[in-house]
N, C-alpha and C positions, 0 to 999 in steps of 0.2 A: 230397615232392621228395627225390631221392637225395642222400646226404651228399656225394658227390663233386662235386655241382653248386655246393657252397660252397667258398670259398677255403681252401686247405690251411694257410695261415699264420695267419689270424684265425678261421676257422670260423664267421664271422658273415655276411660279405657274399657275394653271388653271384660265382662265378668267370666272368669275361667277358674277361680279358686274358691273352695268351700270355706266360708267364714262362719263361726259360731254366732248364734243370736244371743244366747246367754253364754258368757265366756266359759271356756273349757275348764278353768280352775274352779268355777262354781258348780261344775258337773254337767254343763250343757252339751248336748250332742246334735241338736237340730241346727241346720246351717242354711245360709243363703249364699248365692254366688256373688263374689266380688272380684276385683282385679288382684293379681298377685302382689302388686306394689303396695296397695292399701293394706292388704292382709298382713304382709310382712312389716310394714311401717307401724301399724297399731300394736302388734305384738312386741316390737322392739321399743317403741316410744313410751307406752304406758301400761299395757296389760300385764307384762311381767312384773313391773314395779308394784302395781296394785295387788297382785296375787301375794307378793311378799308382805305387803302392808297388812293383808288380811290374815296372815298365818297365826297370830296370837288369838284372834277371834275363832278361827277354825279349831285351834287347839283346845280352847275352852268348850266349844260346842261338842267336840268329840268326847270330852270328859263328861258332858251331860247325857251322852248316849247317841249322838248323831254319827252315822256311818258315812265316811267319805270314800269316793272311788279310788283316790290315791292316798298313800300314807301321808299323814300330816307331820311335817317337820318345822318346828319353830326355830329358825336359824338365829343364832346370837341372841337367845332369849335373855341371858344375863351374863354379867362379867364378874368373875370371882374377885372379891375385895382384896385378897392378899396377893394372889399370883397375877392378876390382871388378865387371866385367860378367859376367852369367850366360850360359852357352852350353848349347844343346841338342845332342845327338848323334843322328845317323841314319846309315844305311849305304846306299851306292850298290850296288844289287843286281847291277848288271852287273860292277862291278870289285871289290865287297866292301870298297871303301875307306870309311873312316869320315869323315863330314863333320860339321863343327861350324858352328853358326850361332847368333846371339844369340837368347836365349830370347824377349825382347820388346824393343821399342824402348826404349832407355834414355836418358832426358832428364836432363841434369845442369844445375841452376840455378847460374849464377855469381853473384858478389856484386851485380851490377847487376840481377839478376832476369831477365836474358835467357837463353834456353835455349841450351845447346850440345848437339850431337847426335852420338852415336856409333853407327855402323851397320856391318854386315859388308861391304857393297859399295856402290858409288856409285849404282847403279840403285835399290836399296831406299831409300837415303837421300833421293834426289830425290823418290820417291813420298811419303815421309813428310813432306818439306818442304812439298809441295803441300797435304797434309792439314792440317798445322799452320797454314799461311798462310790457309787457308780459315776457320780458327777464330781468326784475328787474332793468332797467335803469331809472335814474331820470333826468328830464328835468328842468332846472332852467330858461331858456329863450327860447321863441319862436319868431322867426322873419320870417314873411311871406313876401318874396321879390317879387317885380315886377319891375325889373330894365329896364331902357331905355339904350340900349347899341349901340355904334357905331361900325360897322363892315366894315370899309373902307379898312383896311390893314391886310390881312391874307395870310399865305403862305401855298401852297400845295406842299409838298415834295414828289417827285417821284424818288426814287433812283434805278438806274440800278444795283442792288445788287444781291446777291445770290438768294434771294427769287424771284426777278423779272426774272432773267435769267431762272430759273427752270420753272416759270410760262409760259414763251414764248416757251421753248422747249417742255413742256408737251403738249401744243396745237398742235405743229408740229407733234409729235409722234402720237397723237390721230388721227389727220387728215390722216396721212400716213396709219394707220391701217384701217381707213374707206375706203381708196382707195386700200387696200390690197397690199401696196407697202413698208410697214415698214421694212420688213426683208432685202430688198435690199438697201433701201435708208438711213436708220438710222444706223450709226456706233455705236459700243459698247461704245465708250467714252461718247456719249450723255446719254445713259441709266445709265452708272456708275455714272455720275454727278447727274442725277435725283434721284437715290436711295441713294447716299452718297456724298453730296456736300462738306463735310469736308475734304475728302481725294482725291477728284477728281475735275476737273475744265473743263468747256466748255464755249467758248466765245460767247457772244451775244452783239451786238453793236447797237448804235443809227445809223439809216440810213437816211442821209439828202437828198438822191437822189430823184428826182421827176420822177415817171414812168407814163407817159401819157396813155400808153396802159392799165395799171392797173386801172387808173382813169376811163377809158371808159368802163371797164368791171364790175365795182361794183357801188352800190349806194353811194352817197356822204359821208355819215357818217358811212359806214359799217365797221364792224370788219372783217379783211381779213387774211387768211393764204394762202400764195403762195409758192409752192414748185417747184423747177426746178432741174432736174437731167441731167447732161451734161457729156456724156462719153468722149467727146473731151478734156475737161479740167480735167476730173476725179473727179469732184466735184458735190455735191448736195447742192444747196443753198435754203435758206428759208427767206421770208420776212413776218413779222407779222405787221399788221396795227391795231390800236385801234382808233375807232371813225374817221376813214378815214384820220388821220393826224399823230398821234404818231406812228412812223415807226421804226422797229427793224430788224436787219439782223443777220443771223448766218449761219455757214456751218454745215450741218448734216452728210456729208461723204466726206472724203478727198482722197479716193481711189476707186472711183465708176467706174464699168466696164459694167454696164447694158445698156439697151436701153434708148434713150432720152425720157424724160417725163416732162410734165408741168401740174400742177393741182392747183385748187383754191378752198378754202372753204370760204363761205361768210355768215355772220350773219348780217342782216339788222335790226338795232335797231328801225327803224320806224314802222315796223310791225312784227318784230321778226321772219321773214322767214329765213330759212337756205338752203344753196345749196352747194353741193360738186361735183366737176366734173373735168375732164381733159380739158385743153384749148389749142388752137392753133390760132395765133402764140405765141411762147414763148417770154419772155422778153429778153432772152439772157443776163442774169445777169453776172456781173463780181464781184470780191471780193470787198466789201466795205472797205474803208481805216480805219485802226485801230486808227490813231491819226489825229485830225483836229485842226488847229490853233484856238486859242480862238476867234479872231475877225471873222474868217470864220464860226465858229460854231454859234456865235451870229447872224450873217447875215442869215445863212441858217435856223436857228431856227425861226427867225422872218418870213421868207418866208413860213415855214411849218405852222406857226400859222395864217398867212394871208389866207392860203388856207383853214384852219379850219373856219375862219370868213366867207369866201365865201360860204363854204358848209352849214354852219348853216343858212345863209341868203337864199340860194337856197331851203333848206329843210323846213324852217318855215316862210319865208317871212319877218322875223325880226331877230334881234340879240340884246338882252338886255345887252350883254357883248361885250367888245372889246378885243379880245384875242391877238391882235398885234397892240397896239395903235400907231398912227402916230406921236404924239407929246410927247417929253420927259417930258413936264410939267405934263403929266397925270400919271407919274410913281408912285407918292405918293398915288394914289388912286387905285392901282392895287392889285389884288390877284396874287401872283407869283407861278410859278412852278419851282422847282429846280430838275434837272436831274444830277445825279452823276454816274460815272462808276468806274470799278475796277482800271483803270489806272489813277485815280485821276483827270480825266477831270470833270469839274463842271460848267455847264451852267445854268444861271438863266433865266427863260423864263416868260415874262409877259403874263398872260392869262386871265385877266378879269378886265375891268373897272367897279367898283362896288361901288356905293355910296348909302348906305341905313342905316336907323336906325330901330332897332327892339324894339318893346315894350314888 
């Protein structure tokens, strides 16, 4: 039986299940065959959590003009200071107005043990009352809330943690299977980490380098997987970009003896077209540094985000957010992104000037 008939992630079970190369929540549709166990495990272990982590960024990019295949809902975007209720944010596509609604029904027990109920509108409250009465619950107080909330300062936390490393590596393995190169390019340590991250480890780093050749080969805001196999260095390198700017580096093989190879996978979120091909010339990558001084990381991060600003402007002709503000005075009105890695590096990145009130 051909090796490609086995799952690319575990290399043990038969590949019978379609698995996305670029994750479904990014808009990917192209698939490779994997086993049902790995497909289900990855979705349960980390892909679902990563998609929730990206919701704030999706929400902001939607405000800049990006059209997503599925409605964007930023769950528990903020908590009301007075009531303590959590609100979700979504956008009215016709008016582009931001709408806030309670994340979930919030039931508050008073001293007598009878429930009071806070809901965003009367219709929703009445429906919930019927559900509660059917289960024998008593309601002593009904408050239909329509709060005006200020959302000028919220933080988007993107941690380069175990979940995120596996997310990056899974896309690399899937791409290599699509190119029929995974058996030669992917070392066992990568697969061991994908299947059992508690007992194994594989490094993925933030890559601050700017690759002009890569920029010229892909659309401005594209998700990109770039793989380079170099027999001279005995290494297989990978770069994964998200939205054209958030860039990550990993080594897929440390003892490579095959032929030279360079390939790229592209998902363009503007029209959701996908492309997978070999390319020439190659970038001739070298190993990305493991440690970066804090002030250099801050400087390079801002450069990365300035490029994101430029790419949004090129793509939509406008940018309702400033991902890399020029004036320090703007900091208090920023939505922030924090990226942390396993070696305790922790860089706070300003990614959105945003002053709005939601009714």
